[in-house]
KETI-996886 format. One record per residue (C-alpha): residue number from 1; y negated, x negated, z. Coordinates in pm, 1 decimal. Each point is the difference from the previous one (the first is absolute). Example, Ala and Ser with C-alpha at 12.3 -4.5 7.8 and 13.67 -1.06 7.14 Angstrom:
REM KETI-996886
<site k="1" c2="450.0" c1="-1230.0" c3="780.0"/>
<site k="2" c2="-344.0" c1="-137.0" c3="-66.0"/>
END
This chain:
REM KETI-996886
<site k="1" c2="0.0" c1="0.0" c3="0.0"/>
<site k="2" c2="-230.3" c1="-296.6" c3="51.5"/>
<site k="3" c2="20.9" c1="-80.1" c3="-370.9"/>
<site k="4" c2="-80.1" c1="361.4" c3="-85.8"/>
<site k="5" c2="-312.7" c1="-9.3" c3="216.2"/>
<site k="6" c2="-104.7" c1="-327.4" c3="-162.7"/>
<site k="7" c2="53.7" c1="148.3" c3="-345.5"/>
<site k="8" c2="-193.1" c1="318.4" c3="75.4"/>
<site k="9" c2="-297.3" c1="-191.1" c3="138.0"/>
<site k="10" c2="-62.1" c1="-175.0" c3="-333.5"/>
<site k="11" c2="-176.9" c1="103.2" c3="-318.1"/>
<site k="12" c2="197.2" c1="59.1" c3="-319.5"/>
<site k="13" c2="-51.1" c1="-351.7" c3="-136.9"/>
<site k="14" c2="91.6" c1="-162.3" c3="329.7"/>
<site k="15" c2="314.7" c1="209.8" c3="33.1"/>
<site k="16" c2="167.7" c1="-164.4" c3="-300.7"/>
<site k="17" c2="-55.0" c1="-347.1" c3="147.5"/>
<site k="18" c2="124.8" c1="120.4" c3="338.5"/>
<site k="19" c2="319.2" c1="140.8" c3="-150.8"/>
<site k="20" c2="50.2" c1="-321.5" c3="-200.0"/>
<site k="21" c2="-20.4" c1="-199.2" c3="322.8"/>
<site k="22" c2="245.9" c1="235.3" c3="165.4"/>
<site k="23" c2="237.7" c1="-36.3" c3="-295.4"/>
<site k="24" c2="-27.7" c1="-379.3" c3="21.5"/>
<site k="25" c2="109.3" c1="20.6" c3="362.3"/>
<site k="26" c2="283.8" c1="240.7" c3="-77.5"/>
<site k="27" c2="113.8" c1="-219.5" c3="-288.8"/>
<site k="28" c2="11.5" c1="-305.3" c3="226.0"/>
<site k="29" c2="193.0" c1="190.8" c3="266.5"/>
<site k="30" c2="232.3" c1="148.7" c3="-263.7"/>
<site k="31" c2="87.8" c1="-350.1" c3="-111.3"/>
<site k="32" c2="85.1" c1="-99.4" c3="355.8"/>
<site k="33" c2="185.2" c1="326.4" c3="56.8"/>
<site k="34" c2="211.4" c1="-56.7" c3="-311.9"/>
<site k="35" c2="100.9" c1="-342.8" c3="127.5"/>
<site k="36" c2="123.9" c1="152.7" c3="325.0"/>
<site k="37" c2="133.8" c1="331.8" c3="-131.7"/>
<site k="38" c2="355.3" c1="-117.0" c3="-46.0"/>
<site k="39" c2="6.2" c1="-163.7" c3="340.5"/>
<site k="40" c2="-84.9" c1="317.4" c3="193.0"/>
<site k="41" c2="295.9" c1="189.9" c3="132.2"/>
<site k="42" c2="33.1" c1="354.6" c3="-128.8"/>
<site k="43" c2="-216.4" c1="-40.6" c3="-309.4"/>
<site k="44" c2="92.6" c1="-16.9" c3="-362.4"/>
<site k="45" c2="-321.1" c1="-188.5" c3="-81.8"/>
<site k="46" c2="-137.5" c1="284.2" c3="-212.2"/>
<site k="47" c2="-252.2" c1="141.3" c3="245.4"/>
<site k="48" c2="-292.2" c1="-237.4" c3="31.2"/>
<site k="49" c2="-325.0" c1="-11.6" c3="190.5"/>
<site k="50" c2="-194.9" c1="188.8" c3="-265.7"/>
<site k="51" c2="249.4" c1="286.4" c3="13.4"/>
<site k="52" c2="-9.4" c1="9.1" c3="379.2"/>
<site k="53" c2="-380.9" c1="9.2" c3="11.2"/>
<site k="54" c2="-12.7" c1="262.1" c3="-273.6"/>
<site k="55" c2="247.8" c1="221.4" c3="184.2"/>
<site k="56" c2="-194.4" c1="-34.6" c3="323.8"/>
<site k="57" c2="-318.7" c1="111.4" c3="-175.6"/>
<site k="58" c2="182.7" c1="296.6" c3="-153.2"/>
<site k="59" c2="127.2" c1="94.6" c3="346.1"/>
<site k="60" c2="-354.9" c1="-19.3" c3="138.5"/>
<site k="61" c2="-118.1" c1="212.9" c3="-290.4"/>
<site k="62" c2="255.7" c1="271.2" c3="79.6"/>
<site k="63" c2="-111.6" c1="14.0" c3="364.4"/>
<site k="64" c2="-374.5" c1="-19.4" c3="-64.7"/>
<site k="65" c2="-250.8" c1="278.9" c3="-21.6"/>
<site k="66" c2="-89.3" c1="112.0" c3="-351.7"/>
<site k="67" c2="-312.2" c1="-213.4" c3="-48.7"/>
<site k="68" c2="163.3" c1="-312.7" c3="143.1"/>
<site k="69" c2="315.3" c1="60.4" c3="-205.1"/>
<site k="70" c2="-213.9" c1="11.3" c3="-313.5"/>
<site k="71" c2="-166.4" c1="-331.1" c3="94.2"/>
<site k="72" c2="338.8" c1="-162.1" c3="60.2"/>
<site k="73" c2="120.6" c1="130.9" c3="-337.4"/>
<site k="74" c2="-306.4" c1="-143.0" c3="-174.1"/>
<site k="75" c2="55.6" c1="-335.5" c3="170.7"/>
<site k="76" c2="366.4" c1="-9.4" c3="-105.5"/>
<site k="77" c2="-94.9" c1="88.6" c3="-356.5"/>
<site k="78" c2="-265.8" c1="-272.3" c3="-7.0"/>
<site k="79" c2="253.4" c1="-257.2" c3="118.1"/>
<site k="80" c2="256.5" c1="106.5" c3="-258.6"/>
<site k="81" c2="-255.2" c1="2.9" c3="-283.8"/>
<site k="82" c2="-141.0" c1="-341.7" c3="90.8"/>
<site k="83" c2="355.5" c1="-130.9" c3="25.1"/>
<site k="84" c2="68.3" c1="99.8" c3="-358.8"/>
<site k="85" c2="-343.2" c1="-88.6" c3="-142.3"/>
<site k="86" c2="-0.7" c1="-344.3" c3="162.9"/>
<site k="87" c2="324.4" c1="-93.6" c3="-171.7"/>
<site k="88" c2="193.2" c1="-36.4" c3="324.0"/>
<site k="89" c2="247.3" c1="267.8" c3="-101.9"/>
<site k="90" c2="299.9" c1="-100.3" c3="-199.5"/>
<site k="91" c2="218.8" c1="244.3" c3="-183.2"/>
<site k="92" c2="281.1" c1="-34.2" c3="252.1"/>
<site k="93" c2="-195.6" c1="48.7" c3="323.9"/>
<site k="94" c2="-309.6" c1="217.7" c3="-30.8"/>
<site k="95" c2="-98.9" c1="197.8" c3="311.1"/>
<site k="96" c2="91.7" c1="366.8" c3="-18.1"/>
END
């Protein structure tokens, strides 16, 4: 939720840069998570940090009041769009 508040406090132009920075962090953590995925007991290595964070935001969205749920949805959409536009997405692992 901290990232959502940061995102909402920015103007439109600043939001893209903010999301890019967030994606840089997620990408770095995804790389580390992938290295350790096979070593964790009870995981098949397919669920990564991005998926976990995305699911948590979706869960928050389901529990939030209408206006907050809309803001969370907009934030998730912005992240997914910037992910694709920035070239970070590959055909085998785009966020859903």
